[in-house]
Each structure stands twice: as C-alpha cells, then as structure tokens.
N, C-alpha and C positions, 0 to 999 in steps of 0.2 A: 272223778273224785266224789267222795260221799261224805256227808256230814257225820262226824264222830262225836263231837262234844258241843254243847251249847251252854253258855253261861253268861255271867255279867263280868265286865271289866272292873277295875278299881274305880274308874270314873262313873260307873253305873250304866254303861251302854251294853246292849245285847251283842254278843259276839259268838261266832261259830268257828270251830276248828274242823278242817277237812283233812281227810286222809286218802291215800290212793286206793283204788279198787284193784281187784285181781287182774282185770284187763290192763290197768295202768302199769302194774308191775310187769305183766307179760310184755307189753310194748317196750318198756325200758330194757328188759332182759334181751328181747329179740334184737334191739338196737346194738347190744354189746356182743351178741353171740356170733361166733364164726360157724356157719352152717357145716363146714367141713369138720370142725371140731365136734359139733353136735352129732354128726353121723358116726363119729368114732366112739361116742359113749352110749348111743341108743342101742338097745337090744331089739330083736325083731318085733316083740309085742308093743314096745313103746313106739317104734317106727310106724307100725300099723295104725296105732291110735293117732299119731301125728298126721299121717296121710288122711285118715278119715275126717279129722277136724278141718284140714285144708280143703279137701274135696267138698265137704259140707258147706264151707264158707264160699267156695267158688260157685256152687250151684250146678245143677244137672246140665242145663243148656250150655253154660259157659264151658263146662268140662268136655262136653261132646265136641264143641267147636275147637277147643284146644287140642283134643286128641286128633281130630281130622286134620288140623293144620300141621301137627308135628309128625304124624305117621302116614299122611297122605292116604287115608282110607277112601277107597273108590266110592263114588256116589252112584246111585242107580240112574240110568239114562232115561230121559224123558222123551226120546225119539219115537218110541213105539206106543206112547200113551194115547195119541190120537187114533191110531189103528185099533187099539183095544176098546176105545170108547165108541167105535163105530163111525168115526169121522173120516 
C-alpha cells in the first residue's frame, strides 16, 4: 500500500489515505485467476514475458535445482576427480 492523500480531518487531525500498489493488485488478481484459464488467453509473446518474470523471481540457482529435480539431469561423477588431481 502506498500513501495517496494526506490531509486533515474535520476534527483537525492529520490523516492519510492509502491505496493499493500494482503488486497488491497483481496479488489480488492472481488469487482469483485460474491458471488454466490464463493459458487459454495468453498468446506466445505474453506467455514468454510471464515465464521470464517467474524465472527472474525464482533466481538462477533455484531454477537450476528445480530443473535438475524435474528432469533428472545427470550430474558429473566425482569418482575420477582424485586420479586427475594426482591423488
């Protein structure tokens, strides 16, 4: 919420009126939205922007961990590491 108006009441007290921010509106809308319905109305460009926003919010490291867990990306083996280091 952000302050939109500040003024005095009839009794002479200072008062502020607050209004929702864009993020507040988005949170309210996302609470109401059916994601299946959202996919029905998004075109490819809008879907790409939505993906970019979500991936940016998740962060690079979290994204990599998520991809590894969902798609079982093989990890490099550490078995030969000691031999390569001369141990």
